[in-house]
TIVOLO-878590 format. One line per 10 residues: their letters; for each residue x, y, z of C-alpha. Coordinates in steps of 0.2 Angstrom, whole numbers. Layout:
N
a) X Y Z; ...
***
This chain:
908
mnmtvslspp) 0 0 0; 14 11 4; 21 7 -13; 6 13 -22; 6 29 -13; 24 32 -17; 22 29 -36; 26 45 -46; 14 50 -60; 26 44 -74
rvlllavhfa) 27 27 -66; 8 27 -63; 5 31 -82; 17 17 -87; 8 5 -75; -9 10 -83; -1 7 -100; 5 -10 -94; -12 -15 -87; -21 -9 -103
tksdiqslia) -9 -19 -114; -11 -35 -104; -30 -32 -104; -30 -32 -85; -45 -21 -83; -48 -24 -64; -30 -19 -60; -32 -4 -71; -48 1 -62; -39 -1 -45
lvahhpnvlh) -25 10 -52; -37 23 -57; -45 22 -40; -29 25 -31; -22 38 -43; -37 48 -49; -28 64 -50; -15 56 -62; -27 45 -73; -40 58 -77
pelilrvllt) -54 52 -88; -47 59 -105; -30 51 -101; -37 34 -96; -48 34 -112; -32 38 -123; -23 24 -114; -37 12 -118; -38 18 -136; -20 16 -139
clpetlpsge) -15 1 -129; -30 -10 -126; -30 -24 -139; -43 -23 -152; -47 -41 -151; -53 -39 -133; -72 -42 -132; -80 -26 -129; -90 -32 -114; -74 -34 -104
yveliqries) -71 -16 -103; -88 -8 -106; -90 -7 -87; -74 3 -85; -80 15 -98; -97 16 -90; -89 21 -73; -79 34 -82; -95 41 -90; -104 41 -73
gdlysepdls) -89 47 -63; -91 36 -49; -74 29 -52; -67 45 -46; -80 50 -34; -82 33 -25; -65 24 -27; -64 7 -21; -47 7 -12; -48 -10 -6
iqfdpssved) -44 -17 -23; -26 -20 -25; -15 -20 -41; 3 -27 -44; 16 -13 -47; 30 -24 -50; 32 -19 -68; 38 -2 -63; 47 -6 -47; 64 -6 -55
itdaeaakkt) 62 10 -65; 67 26 -58; 56 41 -60; 68 49 -72; 67 33 -83; 49 33 -81; 47 51 -86; 58 47 -101; 47 32 -107; 31 42 -105
rrlhllplaw) 37 55 -117; 39 40 -130; 22 33 -127; 13 43 -141; -4 40 -135; -17 42 -148; -28 57 -148; -47 54 -145; -51 65 -161; -47 60 -179
dnppndaled) -49 68 -195; -66 75 -198; -75 69 -183; -93 74 -180; -95 92 -175; -106 89 -160; -94 76 -153; -78 87 -153; -82 93 -135; -86 75 -129
plslflihra) -71 64 -125; -81 49 -122; -91 50 -139; -75 53 -148; -67 38 -139; -82 26 -143; -82 31 -162; -63 30 -163; -62 14 -154; -75 7 -165
hrvdqeagll) -65 12 -180; -49 4 -174; -58 -12 -169; -65 -14 -187; -49 -8 -195; -36 -19 -185; -47 -34 -180; -62 -33 -192; -73 -37 -178; -88 -27 -184
tqlpdlivpf) -100 -38 -176; -93 -34 -158; -96 -15 -160; -114 -15 -155; -109 -22 -138; -97 -6 -136; -109 7 -143; -127 2 -138; -124 5 -119; -120 23 -123
lqhapcvrtw) -133 27 -135; -141 39 -122; -125 47 -119; -125 59 -133; -136 61 -149; -120 60 -160; -117 42 -154; -134 36 -158; -133 45 -175; -117 37 -179
mvsallpllr) -123 20 -173; -139 21 -184; -132 30 -200; -115 22 -201; -112 6 -191; -130 -2 -193; -131 -1 -212; -113 -8 -215; -116 -21 -201; -133 -27 -210
rnyeyyphep) -126 -26 -227; -111 -37 -223; -117 -49 -210; -135 -50 -211; -142 -47 -228; -128 -52 -240; -114 -61 -230; -109 -70 -245; -105 -54 -254; -97 -42 -241
vtqtlesfer) -90 -25 -245; -72 -22 -243; -73 -4 -235; -69 -2 -217; -81 7 -206; -70 23 -207; -68 23 -226; -87 20 -228; -91 35 -218; -80 45 -230
ldsstavall) -89 40 -245; -99 52 -255; -118 50 -255; -118 42 -273; -105 30 -270; -112 25 -253; -129 22 -260; -122 11 -274; -111 2 -261; -126 -2 -250
lsqtgareed) -137 -7 -264; -125 -16 -274; -133 -33 -272; -151 -27 -271; -161 -37 -283; -145 -43 -292; -152 -61 -292; -170 -66 -295; -171 -74 -278; -167 -57 -270
lphvgrdlrg) -181 -48 -278; -192 -51 -263; -179 -42 -252; -178 -25 -262; -190 -16 -250; -180 -24 -235; -164 -17 -241; -171 1 -244; -179 0 -227; -165 -7 -218
ligpwlynda) -150 0 -227; -155 17 -234; -167 22 -221; -154 21 -207; -141 28 -218; -151 44 -220; -153 46 -201; -139 59 -201; -140 78 -202; -124 77 -213
rwdnsvknqs) -135 70 -227; -145 86 -228; -140 103 -234; -150 118 -229; -138 131 -236; -142 129 -254; -146 146 -259; -139 149 -277; -145 133 -285; -162 128 -291
ppessgaghv) -170 118 -277; -178 102 -281; -194 107 -272; -199 123 -263; -209 126 -248; -215 141 -238; -202 139 -225; -188 141 -237; -177 130 -248; -173 112 -242
acpawehvle) -161 100 -250; -156 82 -247; -142 77 -259; -142 59 -251; -160 57 -254; -158 63 -272; -145 50 -275; -157 36 -268; -170 42 -281; -157 42 -295
wlttqasvsw) -153 24 -290; -172 20 -292; -174 28 -308; -158 20 -315; -165 3 -310; -181 7 -319; -170 9 -335; -159 -6 -333; -169 -18 -322; -187 -13 -321
kvavkafdqw) -191 -28 -309; -180 -20 -296; -188 -3 -297; -206 -10 -297; -202 -21 -282; -194 -6 -273; -210 5 -275; -221 -10 -271; -212 -15 -255; -206 2 -249
dgpndvdlgq) -217 17 -244; -203 29 -245; -194 40 -232; -206 36 -217; -204 17 -220; -187 14 -211; -180 1 -200; -169 8 -187; -170 -8 -176; -170 -4 -158
ygsewlgdee) -157 10 -160; -168 25 -165; -185 32 -169; -192 44 -182; -182 60 -182; -188 70 -197; -198 86 -195; -214 89 -205; -206 99 -218; -192 87 -221
qeflerrfar) -204 73 -221; -216 81 -234; -201 86 -245; -194 68 -245; -212 61 -249; -215 73 -264; -198 69 -271; -202 50 -269; -218 52 -278; -209 61 -292
aalasaylip) -196 48 -293; -210 35 -294; -218 44 -309; -201 46 -317; -197 28 -315; -214 23 -324; -209 33 -339; -191 26 -339; -196 7 -339; -191 2 -357
easvdalsgv) -198 -16 -358; -214 -18 -368; -222 -33 -359; -238 -36 -350; -228 -40 -334; -218 -23 -335; -234 -13 -339; -243 -21 -324; -228 -16 -314; -229 2 -320
nsiiakimsl) -247 1 -315; -243 -5 -298; -231 10 -296; -245 22 -301; -257 14 -289; -244 16 -275; -242 35 -279; -261 38 -280; -263 29 -263; -249 40 -256
ldqdpcptlq) -257 56 -263; -274 50 -256; -282 49 -273; -295 37 -279; -289 19 -281; -281 14 -297; -289 -1 -305; -278 -15 -313; -275 -15 -331; -286 -29 -334
vassllspfv) -301 -21 -326; -297 -4 -334; -296 -12 -351; -313 -19 -349; -320 -3 -343; -311 9 -356; -315 24 -346; -314 41 -355; -299 52 -352; -302 71 -356
elksdklisa) -290 85 -354; -295 103 -350; -288 115 -362; -279 124 -347; -269 108 -343; -259 107 -359; -251 91 -354; -252 83 -371; -241 92 -383; -225 90 -392
rsasmmrndl) -216 98 -378; -221 84 -366; -212 72 -377; -196 81 -372; -201 82 -354; -204 63 -355; -186 60 -360; -176 73 -350; -175 80 -332; -189 69 -326
laesnylttp) -184 73 -308; -184 92 -311; -196 103 -302; -201 110 -319; -206 94 -327; -225 94 -326; -227 76 -331; -219 70 -315; -227 82 -303; -237 72 -291
nqtstrllhv) -255 77 -294; -271 69 -300; -269 75 -318; -251 68 -320; -256 52 -312; -271 50 -323; -261 54 -339; -248 41 -334; -262 28 -331; -270 31 -348
ltlsafiltk) -253 30 -357; -250 14 -347; -267 7 -352; -264 11 -370; -247 2 -370; -255 -13 -361; -269 -14 -374; -257 -14 -388; -244 -26 -380; -258 -38 -375
agapcsvrra) -263 -39 -393; -246 -43 -399; -240 -26 -404; -227 -22 -390; -227 -4 -384; -219 4 -369; -226 18 -359; -213 30 -367; -218 24 -384; -236 27 -380
gelafirder) -232 44 -374; -222 48 -390; -237 42 -401; -249 53 -391; -238 68 -389; -229 70 -405; -244 64 -415; -234 58 -430; -247 51 -442; -235 39 -450
eqqamatkfi) -230 31 -434; -248 30 -427; -253 21 -443; -238 9 -442; -243 5 -424; -262 3 -428; -258 -8 -443; -247 -19 -432; -260 -20 -419; -273 -25 -431
rslstdgpkn) -262 -38 -439; -257 -45 -422; -276 -47 -418; -278 -56 -434; -263 -68 -432; -265 -72 -413; -283 -69 -410; -297 -83 -409; -305 -86 -425; -323 -91 -419
ddkywirard) -325 -79 -404; -336 -64 -409; -335 -56 -392; -316 -55 -394; -318 -46 -410; -331 -34 -403; -319 -30 -389; -304 -28 -401; -314 -15 -411; -319 -6 -395
ellwlrdwga) -301 -5 -390; -295 1 -407; -308 15 -407; -304 19 -389; -285 21 -393; -290 34 -405; -298 47 -393; -296 38 -376; -315 37 -375; -318 56 -376
gealpsfdiq) -330 53 -390; -342 45 -378; -340 59 -366; -352 74 -366; -346 87 -379; -338 103 -371; -328 117 -378; -316 115 -364; -312 97 -368; -299 91 -381
thgvfsrlkk) -298 73 -387; -281 64 -388; -275 46 -390; -261 36 -397; -270 35 -414; -277 53 -413; -271 58 -430; -279 43 -439; -296 45 -447; -310 34 -439
dfleveclka) -314 28 -457; -296 21 -458; -298 12 -442; -315 5 -446; -308 -1 -463; -294 -10 -455; -305 -18 -442; -317 -24 -456; -302 -32 -465; -298 -41 -449
flantryala) -315 -47 -447; -316 -54 -465; -298 -61 -463; -304 -71 -448; -321 -77 -456; -331 -66 -445; -343 -62 -459; -360 -62 -449; -352 -50 -436; -345 -39 -450
rsiyedpakn) -362 -38 -459; -371 -34 -443; -359 -19 -439; -355 -12 -456; -371 -16 -466; -383 -10 -453; -391 6 -459; -393 12 -441; -374 11 -437; -367 15 -454
plsedvlrdt) -349 17 -448; -343 17 -466; -351 23 -482; -357 11 -495; -343 15 -507; -329 13 -494; -337 -3 -488; -338 -11 -505; -320 -6 -509; -314 -14 -493
vvaaameayd) -324 -30 -496; -316 -31 -513; -299 -28 -506; -301 -41 -493; -307 -54 -506; -292 -50 -516; -281 -52 -501; -288 -69 -497; -286 -73 -516; -268 -68 -516
nasnphrgrg) -264 -77 -500; -271 -93 -507; -260 -108 -510; -272 -120 -518; -281 -115 -535; -296 -126 -530; -311 -115 -527; -318 -125 -513; -302 -124 -502; -292 -112 -493
gllkcddiih) -290 -94 -499; -301 -96 -514; -315 -102 -503; -312 -87 -492; -312 -75 -506; -329 -83 -512; -337 -81 -495; -331 -63 -493; -339 -57 -510; -355 -66 -505
afpralpeah) -355 -59 -487; -362 -42 -491; -377 -45 -502; -383 -27 -500; -366 -18 -503; -359 -30 -516; -373 -39 -525; -370 -53 -538; -374 -41 -552; -361 -28 -547
pasqrieall) -347 -27 -559; -334 -30 -546; -343 -46 -540; -343 -52 -558; -325 -49 -561; -320 -58 -545; -332 -72 -550; -323 -73 -567; -306 -74 -558; -311 -88 -547
kathalsdyr) -318 -98 -562; -302 -96 -571; -291 -100 -557; -302 -115 -552; -301 -122 -570; -282 -121 -569; -283 -133 -554; -287 -147 -566; -270 -147 -573; -253 -150 -568
lvlkkgepft) -244 -133 -568; -227 -128 -562; -221 -111 -567; -204 -112 -558; -194 -127 -554; -200 -134 -537; -214 -121 -535; -232 -126 -539; -244 -114 -546; -252 -102 -534
pvvlrvrtdp) -267 -91 -538; -258 -74 -535; -247 -78 -550; -262 -76 -561; -264 -58 -555; -247 -52 -554; -241 -60 -570; -239 -47 -584; -245 -60 -597; -258 -71 -589
isivgkvleq) -263 -79 -605; -245 -87 -606; -250 -98 -591; -262 -107 -604; -246 -110 -614; -238 -118 -598; -253 -129 -596; -251 -135 -614; -233 -139 -611; -235 -148 -595
npksytniqd) -251 -158 -599; -250 -170 -614; -266 -170 -624; -272 -155 -615; -274 -146 -632; -289 -157 -635; -298 -147 -621; -298 -132 -632; -315 -126 -626; -310 -127 -608
lldigcnmvd) -295 -117 -612; -304 -104 -621; -316 -103 -607; -301 -99 -595; -295 -86 -607; -313 -78 -608; -314 -78 -589; -297 -69 -588; -304 -56 -599; -319 -54 -589
aglldsatqg) -309 -53 -573; -299 -38 -581; -282 -47 -580; -278 -42 -598; -282 -24 -595; -271 -23 -579; -257 -32 -588; -258 -19 -602; -258 -5 -589; -244 -13 -579
qskisptpss) -255 -15 -564; -257 -30 -552; -276 -28 -549; -292 -32 -557; -296 -18 -570; -314 -11 -568; -316 -10 -587; -309 -24 -598; -308 -20 -616; -319 -29 -628
dhymntrrri) -305 -32 -640; -297 -44 -628; -310 -57 -631; -306 -61 -649; -287 -58 -647; -288 -71 -632; -298 -83 -642; -286 -82 -657; -270 -83 -646; -276 -98 -636
tamcvdaalt) -282 -107 -652; -265 -104 -659; -257 -111 -644; -267 -127 -645; -262 -128 -664; -244 -127 -659; -246 -139 -645; -255 -152 -656; -240 -150 -669; -228 -152 -655
eddfetaysy) -236 -169 -650; -237 -174 -669; -256 -173 -669; -257 -165 -686; -276 -170 -689; -281 -160 -673; -270 -145 -678; -278 -145 -696; -295 -146 -688; -292 -131 -677
vvnrvaadad) -284 -121 -692; -299 -125 -704; -313 -124 -691; -307 -111 -679; -292 -101 -685; -300 -98 -702; -317 -95 -694; -311 -82 -682; -301 -73 -695; -306 -55 -698
pqttdeyswk) -301 -46 -714; -301 -29 -705; -289 -34 -692; -274 -45 -691; -266 -53 -676; -249 -61 -674; -255 -78 -668; -268 -85 -680; -258 -84 -696; -242 -90 -688
aalqagkyrr) -252 -106 -681; -259 -109 -699; -241 -107 -706; -234 -119 -694; -247 -131 -698; -244 -129 -716; -225 -132 -713; -228 -148 -704; -221 -164 -712; -228 -181 -709
tartvkpthi) -217 -193 -700; -218 -210 -693; -223 -202 -676; -237 -192 -684; -254 -198 -677; -264 -207 -691; -281 -201 -695; -296 -210 -688; -308 -205 -702; -304 -201 -720
gtasgnldir) -321 -198 -727; -321 -193 -745; -303 -188 -745; -289 -197 -755; -285 -214 -748; -266 -210 -750; -261 -202 -734; -247 -193 -741; -258 -184 -754; -271 -181 -741
hleqriecls) -258 -173 -729; -251 -162 -743; -269 -157 -747; -272 -152 -729; -256 -143 -728; -261 -133 -743; -278 -129 -735; -268 -123 -719; -257 -112 -730; -272 -105 -739
aavriappat) -279 -100 -722; -263 -92 -718; -263 -82 -734; -280 -75 -731; -276 -69 -713; -258 -65 -713; -252 -47 -714; -245 -42 -732; -227 -41 -726; -227 -60 -722
lqeilnvyrk) -236 -66 -738; -219 -70 -747; -214 -82 -734; -231 -91 -734; -231 -92 -753; -214 -100 -754; -220 -113 -743; -236 -115 -752; -227 -117 -769; -216 -131 -762
ceeelnaaik) -230 -140 -755; -240 -138 -771; -225 -146 -780; -224 -160 -768; -243 -163 -771; -241 -163 -790; -227 -176 -789; -237 -187 -777; -252 -187 -788; -242 -191 -804
aeeaqesawd) -234 -205 -794; -251 -212 -788; -258 -211 -806; -243 -220 -813; -245 -234 -800; -264 -235 -804; -260 -236 -823; -248 -250 -820; -260 -259 -810; -274 -257 -823
nqgdlqampg) -263 -263 -837; -258 -279 -827; -277 -282 -824; -282 -280 -842; -268 -292 -848; -275 -306 -837; -291 -316 -839; -305 -308 -830; -311 -318 -816; -328 -328 -819
afsstvpagv) -326 -328 -838; -330 -343 -849; -316 -340 -861; -298 -335 -857; -297 -326 -874; -297 -307 -872; -308 -298 -885; -299 -289 -898; -297 -270 -895; -299 -271 -876
vantirssrh) -281 -269 -872; -278 -256 -886; -293 -246 -879; -286 -247 -862; -269 -242 -867; -276 -227 -877; -287 -222 -862; -272 -223 -851; -262 -213 -862; -276 -200 -864
veeapmslfd) -277 -199 -845; -258 -197 -844; -259 -183 -856; -274 -175 -849; -273 -160 -836; -271 -165 -818; -287 -156 -813; -300 -164 -803; -313 -161 -817; -302 -169 -830
lsrasmaraq) -298 -184 -819; -317 -187 -817; -320 -186 -836; -307 -199 -839; -314 -210 -825; -331 -209 -834; -324 -214 -851; -314 -229 -842; -330 -235 -834; -339 -235 -851
lnlsalsslq) -326 -245 -859; -325 -257 -845; -344 -260 -846; -342 -264 -865; -329 -277 -862; -341 -284 -848; -355 -286 -861; -344 -295 -874; -337 -307 -862; -354 -312 -855
rsgqsragda) -363 -313 -872; -366 -332 -875; -372 -335 -858; -384 -320 -858; -391 -325 -875; -396 -342 -869; -404 -335 -854; -413 -322 -864; -420 -335 -876; -427 -346 -862
eggglggapg) -435 -331 -855; -443 -326 -871; -453 -342 -873; -458 -342 -854; -472 -336 -845; -463 -320 -840; -465 -311 -857; -479 -301 -861; -487 -303 -878; -484 -288 -890
qprtrkrdql) -469 -280 -880; -451 -281 -886; -441 -291 -875; -426 -283 -865; -410 -292 -864; -402 -296 -847; -385 -288 -853; -394 -272 -858; -402 -271 -841; -384 -273 -832
reaavgtlas) -376 -260 -843; -391 -248 -841; -389 -250 -822; -370 -247 -822; -370 -233 -834; -385 -225 -827; -377 -225 -810; -361 -218 -815; -369 -204 -826; -380 -199 -812
gvgwligaqp) -366 -199 -799; -352 -190 -809; -360 -187 -826; -363 -168 -821; -345 -166 -823; -345 -170 -841; -363 -163 -845; -371 -180 -847; -390 -181 -845; -398 -197 -837
vdrsqere) -406 -208 -851; -423 -215 -848; -421 -232 -857; -439 -237 -855; -443 -223 -867; -431 -228 -879; -438 -245 -880; -455 -238 -882
***
């Protein structure tokens, strides 16, 4: 005891340092009790700060600090507690003094300590000690044991605990222990507001499973972090304030950085932003644990809430994704803000799309303008931006834009809120028309085909998008109508809607809406033109040329769906009917226009020369030329459909006024095609028949065409080969097929001469001359052959004769007759006369050869019962000759001027 009393102050200080270094808190307490004048509170706190190991649990020395705080360590010292001074017994006072000068005890203050803690050694010690424990030992979790017992000591301790220690502690050890931040407690406090917010929320919503905790992070990290007056700046005078109030300018840069983080998340990760506003109610929704309570004043609270609402509206505009989920998230943000502003509840998008409530804007509001498009892109958090000002007008406008985007997106035309705003604000007609067309096309593609309620609903939505239902509101001079399709005429939307109805076979529904005189949404002419266009579109999209299937069936149904607007007698209906007939007739043939691509109906309409398709049919279908009447009907229907007029005018649509000249030209051309096809398949007989009966019959001396005479010329040029189809019926023509063929060729060439233009006659006549020469040669050859045959027959005994002796003069007469025939002209008239003479000579020979037998028969008859008394008896040979000569004379006698002879009169 005497030793303790005799310790000098330097030795007492060295002993205190020794006890602190050894973590001997009880000995240190005893030393302070015995030497309170030397170890005053600030000195002992510096010794603890400098020498006490940072790894020592806070609970072991908190009692000492509490006694220092309360002062009972000095006012009521417990002198009964002893300590061991042996560590300084061997040191002289001089040595002790020298060592104390080399201790370099740390000051309680550090760089940039809290201003309200500068005059409070204990507050400085607690915060400084916490810094060192975290920095040297990383024992951040032990600091609450050090700080919590002193929360009531000074406001700065509580503020520091809540705004600095609590957020970092939760971030690293409670919320995201797998992804801790590397900053120490002291370095975290030195971060600027933007970096601190980014650091605290670096893992917020980073994974899908973390989305339910976005509100927790904002409530438990940002809320406590803002619990510090250093986050506020009430001295902003020269800058434009974010909000103004009657009490002056208020600014909270830290809060602005939080709002910027929210709006940034809306742009890059909309789900995080939606969850943030859905799970967090803003500045009054904080989790300070048991360490603090609400501390904001009314003015500050109101300011933060207004800024929070503005950021929510800004985030809604910034969400870029055009999906039903994203738009539902936007609507939840709107509902949250309307709730915070005590406005009427906001319905869900599904409910709102069924109600389609009208939206009207007073002229004084002037929200919907081109300037609003710029406001929607820039400075959304600025005071001057009226789109994000939290009031009823801005929230209703945002809701109607969201609903418009939802209707478009749901139908299959993705649209974000910003895109809907651009359509409504800029009012570009081309952009609106493109979106409307995409919307209607999506309805046709993805919508149900047999649900009339769906299509009625789709039409209502389409018309609502044009004026946001203002057309149904009461008319007023103070109301302006707007919408995402506001620049489009209602007739345009009705026409597109009608096309969608027809494309999806909603004929009865379309007729009930558009042919109803009471409703009359479209004029009769517009309705008719739309129906025709829809029918043509169905035709063009058809893949099967059969009329009873696919697109052609739809086309047929469409033109018959509106009997009042498009009756069957209307020219447009008749033209489409003719087109369907022509197309259906082509379905009976194999037809491929390009390799591997079968014929489709649209080719018939867009082809510059539709008649050429008939040529393709003839090429690809053997013997199809025999169906010439069917092919002519196809061509006639093409003319009736106006395809030839449109081909002439370079159009790809049905011409309203087909020219009458096309009928004959088409008939001639198709006939010529059939002639060429028959010749190609070596069917000359059919080609000859077409030339004689059709080409020549259709010829018009007043007009010429380039098809008929060429077909006749080609038929005239055709030479018979072994592959040529033989005639099935000769009739009265020559039995010599070569002569018959040459005669037919001459007939074809004669037809070509009659119908060909003068410039081509020389070519045809050259062919004609050659053919005539071949015919003459063939006839001479045939006659020579016939003469040789006759001579051979005359030199032999006639079959059935009684004598083998040939009467004198028969051979000579026959020879002379043959010579006469050879020397006679080769005309048909001369040939017939020679044939008559030859027949008379042959009959004379027949009479002489049969004379003996006939005389005996005649004698027997003369004495019989058959003869009448008083009449001259007629011989049998005379009867035979009379019959033969009479027959020949009556048949060909007119050629030589012979008159029939009445033998009975001569006998009389």
